[in-house]
N, C-alpha and C positions, 0 to 999 in steps of 0.2 A: 361446633353444630353451622351449619351453614344458614346465610339469612335470607328470607322470604321476601320473593315480591309478586306481590298480588297483580296482574295482568287480563284485562275482560274479566274480571271474577274469580278468575283460577290461580291457585299458590304453588308459585316459581320459586326454586331454590339456584342459586349464583349459578351454580352450573349449568341448570337446566336453561337458563336465562339466558347464557352467554351462547348456548346451542341453539337456541330460539332467534338470537338478534342476528347470530354468523347466518343463518340460512334466510333471513327476510332480508340483512344487505347484502350477499351475494344476488338475490332474487331482484332487488331493488338496482342495485350495480347493471345486472345482465341487461333489465327491461330498460336502461337508461343507455346502456350500452349500446344495444340494441336501436330503440328508440333513433341515436344518433345517428348512427350508420345508415338508416332510413333515411334522415335528413341531408344525408350526406356524407356517401360511401368516400370521397373523394379526401374529405377531412378528417374522416376516422382513420384513413390512413396515413396522411399527415403527420396526424396525433401518434398515432403507435410509433411509426419512427420515432419521432420527438422521444416520446414517453422511453421508447427502447436506449437509444443512447443515450438520456441522464440517465437513465437506469444501471445502464452499465458504470458511468460514475460513483453512482450510487454505492453498486455491487463493491467495487473496486473498494470505495469505503467501509461497507460495511464487513467483508470479508476479512479483512485485516486487524478493524476496531475486535472483532472475533475473535482472530488469532491470539490477541493481544489479554481480552479480557477473560477469555476460558480459560486461560494457563494462568495467568498472578491473581485474578478475579479483584481490578479496583479499575475504575474508571479515568484513563492514562488521558488526561485534554493536552497533552503536549499532540498525542497522534492528528488534533487540524492544526496544529503549528507547523506539524510535518507536511500535510501541504500544502500549506503558504510555501512553505519555506521551496520543495520542488520544482513547484512553477515560479518562483520568485530565483533559482537555483538557473533554470533555463536563460531567463530576462539577463541573470549577470552576467552566463557566456557570451551572451550575444550584444551586451551593450556598447560593444567597442566599433561593432563594425560598420555603424554610420547609419543605416537605414531603418535598423531593428527599432531604435529607442531616440530621447532624445536630449540624451546627457549619458556621458560614460563613469555607470556605476561600478566599477573594477575600486576596489579601496584596500589600499596594504594592510590595514591592520585586520580586515576582515581576514586576509588571505594567510595574515601572520596565525591567525587564533584555529581557524579551519585546519592550518596544516599542524598543529600543536594537539589539535583535539585526533586525527589522523595518526600520528605519529603515537599519542597515550592509547589509543585504543589497539594501536597495531602492536605495544610493546607487551601490554595486557593479555591479548589473546597470545600472543608469543608463548609468555609466560604459562599461559595454564593449557596448552598444547603441546609444547616442548620439552618449558625446562624440567617439570618434575618429574618425566621421564626418562630425562638423559643428568639430573642431577648428580646419580652414583657413578655416572661412567666420565664425565666430564666436569672439568673443573669451574667452580661457579664464578667465579672471575671471565674465563673465556663464555663463559654462559653470557654471564650479562654483557659482555663487548659483542659478543652479536647479536644478544636482544637489541642493546642501542644503534649496534651500526644497521638492523633491520626496519627497526623503528624509525631513527632519522634518517634514512633515506625513503621510507614510505612518506615522512614528513617532506622534505627537500621536495620530491616527484608534485607532492600534491600541491603545494606554494609553486611553486613551478607553472602548473596547470595552469594555477587559477592566475597567474600572471600575465601568462601568456595566452588568453584563452581564444585568440585570432588566431592559432595554430593549431586549434586541438584535435583537428584531424592527424597532425602529422606528431603530436606530445601522445595522442595517445592510442597511436597505431598499433605499439607494441603489445599493450595489454591487449588490445583485441586479438592482435595474434597469441598470447598465449593464453586466452581465455578458449578462443579456436580449440586449438591441440588442445589444452587438456578435457574440452567438451568430446571431442572428435574423439580422441584417444578413449575416455569414459564409454563410450558408448561402444566402440566398436571393438573394445573390450570384453562388454559385456555379450554383445551377441555373439562375438567366436567362442566364449564360457558355454554358451547353450548348444554351439553345432561340436565344438570339443572343450568336453567338460577339465581334461589333464592339458590344461594347454601346457605347451613349450617355451623357453626360452626365446629361441628364433624369432616364430610367427607373432610374441608378443616386441620386443624390438623390432620386428616390421611394421606393427602396428602402431608402434611408439614413433617411428621414422616418418611415415603416412599423416600421422596426423598432425606433426611438427611441418611437414611441407605444406600440409593444406593451413595452419595457422600462421605459419611467415605469408603465403598468401595471401590471406586473409589480408593480412596487417599491411602487406604491400597495397592492395585497392584502396583501404581505407585511408591509408597516406595520401593515397594520388587523387582522393575523392573530395575537395573544399564543401561540398554541398552535403556531405556526409556530419558535419560539426554539429549540425541541428540536431541528430538522432541520437548521437555519443551524448551531445549533454543531457538529455533524457538518461541514459544511465549512469554517469556522473552525478546527475544530482540527485538521482536516485541512493547512490552508494552513497555520497556525502550525507545526505537527508538520513538513510540508517545508520552511520557510523554516530551522530551527533546524537541519534538514539542511544545508542550500546552507553556512548560515554553520560547522558544522562542515569540510565539506570545504574551503570558500574559506580558511578561517582556518587547520585544523589540517591536514588531510590533504594538502595541494599543497604543503606546508612538507617534509612527514616523510618522501611522496614522490618530492620533487626531493633530499633529503641520504641518506636511505636507499637508498630503492627494493629495499626488500626486504620482500614479505608479511607477514611473522612478525613486524615491527617493525610494520607496519600494525592486525595481527593484534592486538598487544598493547595499540596505543593503542586501538582502539575496543575493547578489554576494560577500559580505564579508563574510560571514557566511560560504559559501558554499565553498569557497577557505584556512578559516580558518580551517574547519571542515576534510577538506584534511591536509591539514598541517600538524594537530595533529596525525590525523592514521600513517601520513610516518613517523613522529617519532616516533610514538607505535610500529609500528609495521614492518616498513622499508618499501621502496618504494617494492620488492621482491613480485612477485605473491605467495601465499601460497594457496594449496588444503584446502577445508574442510572435515569436516570427513568423510567418506564412508555413504550412508544414502540406502534405502530398493531398492529393484527396478533397481537397480548398473547392472543386466544382460541383458544383450540384446532379445530381443523375435526377432525370424524372421516371417514377414508377407510379403506374397507375395514374396517373394527372399532380400526384404527389412529388415532394423533392427531394433529396438526400444527399449528404455528402457522403463521398469515398472514406474521409476521415471518420463519419460516424459509425461506419459499419468499422472501420480499424478497432473503434474502440469499444466496440460489444465484443470484437473478438480477442483483444486483448484480458477483456475482463473475464470471458467463460475460460482461456487459456491460463489466466492467473489461478483461476478457480480449479481448474483441471491437476494447474501443477503442483499445486500446496495439499490439493487431495494426494496425490501420488508420493508429494514429499511425509504427508504426517501419517501415511497407511501403509509404505513401501519400507521406510527406512528408518535406522534405529533413532537416527534423532527423532521422529516423529513419533515412535511409541514413549520415547522419553516425555515429550510433551504432552501427551497426552496420558503419561503416568503424574506427570507435575500437577496437572489442572485438576485430574483426582483427588492427589491427596502429595501437597510437597513433601511435607514431614517423613510419609512413607518415602518417598523417592529417596530421600535424602540417603534413609536408613539404607536402601539396597544397593547405593552404591554410586545416583547419578549426580554429577555436580551439577546440581540446581543451575548453580549462578550463573554457567556459561548457558545452557540450553534455555535457559528466557532472555539471557542476553539477544541470543539468536532467533529469536522470537519478537523481540525490538524491532531487531534489524529489517525483520522478514516484514510485521506492519507497516515500520516507518516506509521503507520502499514501497507500497501500494499506496500507502496514502501520498508519499510523492509524487507517481506516479498517476494519483485520480489528480491531484492538483493541478500536473501537465495538462493533461487531456482534455480538462473543465478550462482550464485559459487558453487554450488551444484555438476551442470553439468560440468563447466570449472572451474575456478578458482576464485582467489580474490584478487585484486588489488586496491591501496589507492585512484586509480584515476577512480576505474569505475562509481562511482555515476555520474560524468559530460557524460559519455559517456549513461550511463541508465536515465539520466536527457534527456536527447535529444531524444533518440528513443523513451520516452514516451510523451515525446512533440508533433515529428513527427509523431506518430499515432493518438494522439487527432489534429493533424491537418487534418490529411488523414481522420478519424473517421467525424469530427465535431466536433469545441470548445465548450465546454459548454453541450454538449448532452456525456451524460453516455452510451447511445445506442452504439452512433458515438463511443464512445472509446474503445469498447469492439472489434465491427467491424473494427475498425482503426490497435488495436495492431492484429489482426490475419492477417490482410490483406498485415502489412508490413514484419510481419515474412515470409510473403510466398514469398512476390516478393524479398525481399532480396535472400532467398534460390531458386530461380527461376532464378534470374537476374544472379548468378553467374555459373548457368548450362556449359558453354564455355568461364568463368571468371576464374581469382583466386580466391580465400575467400579473397584475401585482398580487394577485389569490393563491400564488401559487404556494407561497409559506406558509400561510395561512390554512390553506389544504392538508397539509405533511403533517401540522400543530394538531388538528382538530382527528387527523386517523390516529397520531400516537396516543392523545389522550382517550379515544375509544377503544385501541388495543390495551391500554394501559390500565383502565376500567373493567373491561369485560374477557379479553386474552390475553394478559398480563405475558404467556410464555409464547406466545407468537405464532404464528400459523404451522413452522412444525419444531416444537418444542425438545429442547436436549435430553435427550435418551441418559 
């Protein structure tokens, strides 16, 4: 039976009260915004630009958080640390270049540990992808040798990449070329199949050759452009952050889930990881706030009397593109169908033959990459701090609650809504009130609309 509230002499059930408050709040907000626009349309436009820019970061955080939460149904607090790790990864790659930092952050032990983590994740991925299928046709010793060679090569390559960060554009250019060739070849093949479903061997080989030429050309361009190092470091940092997330899931979370099967235990474990990562970042980089290298679009544009940087527009574009890409992945691929099946019922997914461990590891990788990109974009717009991950984690969670927990559509809506509410909320207040406004919004939604604006169906 619902609780009843008395308002103005009338009795309301809790759902009725929630609907009434939602309408009242919408009217109040619309009236407030209209009043402020009438006072200063230029200031309103400025707050809108700022809200969309900040909201894009929140949306990225909420999208990745929602993906992870709706799959494994526990609150992974490492997600906040992933945002900080991604931002500091960019700083790490450029601390040797002289003009970007006051000290050289490159550390031999960090390089060795990250190289070992990458080698371990690659070995596990190779085993899951190939060894189980080739075990009956290839001798186990040969498989072990191949697995060790692939994993060891990946670890050595990453260690080399981390040690000689000033040559990032040269060292990473082969990877850029290979990835470009693979993407171009896959896209070309899919388009060709639409025209000629029964593709012959010769056209496919021709497409592969053209993709290879394109990849080689792109790799060569990157190797000759030192300025590309900054943007390459974004990708490398996101990849490393995602790999660490996979290692944590496979090495720690899987064991805890099998033994404890308690969301509370998982929460405590991930909290310990978050605090440990913050402590390590403080030891390595000190607690001082540090700027990231200046990216493109740093010069403000004037639109309607308000100013906005091209980089802020790019941030909004990344958020929308990330949402669209993830939506296509979840809706149009076998991986996405498996993710949705695990989110609905993991045990049934195991029964029907889905390798849930591998699929969830992929989810953790994607979620951490989203968090890392959010941290990078936020760091370029302001600065980076060792404790930034905790605040970004909370903002991503608030955006998820506002939009609708477990709903990817709600994640992007909640992110932009939170950004706009924060900015318009401090119109007549000091900027320090911004976080308080976010938490007040969270309390309102948890109290009256816990399912958010777009509840999960």
